[in-house]
Every structure is written in C-alpha cells, then in structure tokens.
C-alpha positions as CSV (number, residue, x, y, z in Angstrom):
1,X,-24.0,30.5,-44.9
2,X,-27.0,32.6,-45.1
3,X,-29.9,30.1,-46.1
4,X,-32.5,32.7,-46.7
5,X,-30.5,34.4,-49.4
6,X,-29.8,31.0,-51.0
7,X,-33.5,29.7,-51.1
8,X,-34.9,33.1,-52.2
9,X,-33.2,33.3,-55.3
10,X,-35.2,31.2,-57.4
11,X,-38.5,32.7,-56.2
12,X,-37.5,36.2,-57.7
13,X,-37.9,34.5,-61.1
14,X,-41.5,34.0,-60.3
15,X,-42.0,38.0,-60.9
16,X,-44.3,38.5,-57.8
17,X,-46.7,35.6,-58.3
18,X,-48.9,35.2,-55.2
19,X,-51.8,33.0,-56.2
20,X,-51.2,29.2,-56.2
21,X,-52.2,28.9,-59.9
22,X,-50.1,31.6,-60.9
23,X,-46.9,30.3,-58.9
24,X,-47.6,26.9,-60.6
25,X,-47.8,28.4,-64.1
26,X,-44.7,30.5,-63.8
27,X,-42.8,27.8,-62.1
28,X,-43.6,25.3,-64.6
29,X,-42.5,27.8,-67.4
30,X,-39.2,28.0,-65.8
31,X,-38.4,24.3,-66.0
32,X,-36.7,22.7,-69.1
33,X,-38.3,19.2,-69.5
34,X,-40.8,17.1,-68.1
35,X,-42.4,17.4,-64.7
36,X,-43.7,14.6,-62.3
37,X,-45.5,14.8,-59.1
38,X,-44.8,11.9,-56.7
39,X,-48.2,11.5,-54.8
40,X,-49.2,9.7,-51.8
41,X,-52.8,10.8,-52.2
42,X,-52.9,12.9,-48.9
43,X,-55.2,16.0,-49.0
44,X,-52.0,18.1,-49.9
45,X,-51.2,16.0,-52.9
46,X,-55.0,15.9,-54.1
47,X,-55.0,19.8,-53.9
48,X,-51.8,19.8,-56.1
49,X,-53.4,17.3,-58.5
50,X,-56.4,19.6,-58.9
51,X,-54.3,22.7,-59.4
52,X,-51.9,21.1,-62.0
53,X,-54.6,19.7,-63.9
54,X,-56.0,23.4,-64.2
55,X,-52.6,24.6,-65.1
56,X,-50.8,21.8,-67.4
57,X,-52.2,18.4,-68.0
58,X,-49.0,17.3,-69.2
59,X,-47.3,16.9,-65.7
60,X,-47.2,13.2,-64.7
61,X,-48.4,11.9,-61.6
62,X,-46.6,8.7,-60.1
63,X,-46.9,6.9,-57.1
64,X,-45.3,4.0,-54.9
65,X,-47.4,1.0,-54.1
66,X,-45.3,-0.2,-51.2
67,X,-47.6,-3.1,-50.5
68,X,-48.7,-1.5,-47.3
69,X,-51.2,1.1,-48.6
70,X,-54.5,0.8,-47.2
71,X,-57.7,0.7,-49.2
72,X,-58.8,3.9,-48.7
73,X,-55.6,5.3,-50.3
74,X,-56.1,3.0,-53.3
75,X,-59.7,4.1,-53.5
76,X,-58.6,7.9,-53.6
77,X,-56.1,7.3,-56.3
78,X,-58.7,5.5,-58.3
79,X,-61.2,8.4,-57.9
80,X,-58.5,10.9,-59.0
81,X,-57.7,8.8,-62.0
82,X,-61.1,8.8,-63.1
83,X,-62.2,12.3,-62.3
84,X,-59.3,13.9,-64.1
85,X,-59.1,11.1,-66.7
86,X,-55.3,10.8,-66.3
87,X,-52.9,8.0,-66.1
88,X,-51.1,7.3,-62.6
89,X,-47.7,5.7,-63.2
90,X,-47.3,3.2,-60.5
91,X,-44.0,1.8,-59.0
92,X,-43.9,-1.6,-57.0
93,X,-41.1,-3.0,-54.9
94,X,-39.4,-6.2,-56.1
95,X,-41.4,-9.0,-54.7
96,X,-38.7,-11.3,-53.9
97,X,-36.9,-8.6,-51.8
98,X,-40.0,-8.0,-49.8
99,X,-40.7,-11.6,-49.5
100,X,-37.0,-12.1,-48.1
101,X,-37.5,-9.2,-45.8
102,X,-40.8,-10.6,-44.2
103,X,-39.5,-14.1,-44.0
104,X,-36.4,-13.1,-42.3
105,X,-37.4,-10.2,-39.9
106,X,-41.3,-10.4,-39.9
107,X,-44.0,-8.4,-41.1
108,X,-43.4,-5.4,-38.8
109,X,-39.8,-5.2,-38.5
110,X,-39.9,-1.6,-39.4
111,X,-41.2,-1.0,-35.8
112,X,-38.2,-2.4,-34.1
113,X,-35.4,-0.3,-35.0
114,X,-34.1,2.7,-37.1
115,X,-31.9,0.1,-39.0
116,X,-35.0,-2.0,-39.8
117,X,-37.1,0.9,-41.0
118,X,-34.6,2.2,-43.2
119,X,-34.0,-1.3,-44.9
120,X,-38.0,-1.6,-45.2
121,X,-38.2,1.7,-46.8
122,X,-35.2,1.2,-49.1
123,X,-36.7,-2.0,-50.4
124,X,-40.4,-0.7,-50.5
125,X,-39.7,3.0,-51.6
126,X,-36.2,3.6,-52.8
127,X,-35.4,0.6,-55.0
128,X,-38.7,0.9,-57.2
129,X,-37.6,4.2,-58.5
C-alpha cells in the first residue's frame, strides 16, 4: 500500500492553502457537523486554540482532568478560558474506579508495567469519554 497516496488525497481539497489560518478555514469548511479540539494545554494546543478562535469560535474545546494534572496546567486552562471567553468542557474519570485502582495497586502503579499503565490510562482517559 502506498501510504503517501492515501494520506495526500484529503489535502488536495485544501486547494493550495499553505498558511495555518487558511488551512484551518478550508479544513473546517470541509467538515459536516460540529468540531471539537481535545486539549492538554500544551504549547501546541494553545497555538491551535488561538488560531481556531480567529477562524471559528464555535469549535468546542474539551479536556480530561485525570486527577493527576499539575497546577500549572490548570492555571493555563483557566487563563485560556478567560482570555478567549470560552467554555472548556471537562471530563473526569469515575471516582470509584480511580479509588479502587489506587487502593489495590498504589498511587504510581502506571510506572510498574505496561499493563498497569494501560489500565490507569483506560480508567483516567478512555472511560471518561
């Protein structure tokens, strides 16, 4: 299979757009239905949020509070919320599932094995969605 051919096809519909705002505008125009950006509030996500606010303020922003986010991440999220006057939809893991995991395997079980990491991520990141 020629991966380059298969992945290039959607980009031909962007009609030569090369600037970030233009790419977002044309890309969003191709989508039928609502659009949402999952954000971890990394620098790349902040750039995307800024660009999206210039192009289409209807794009929803959502995040997952795994219960392990550091204070700086939450401060950035709040700064973004206030700066752009937007609602950020937060998703949270089921408290009982997190409590069971931590009581049976400890607070840092995700460091002990791939299986434990996958279990932790599933409880904290997949199930909430």
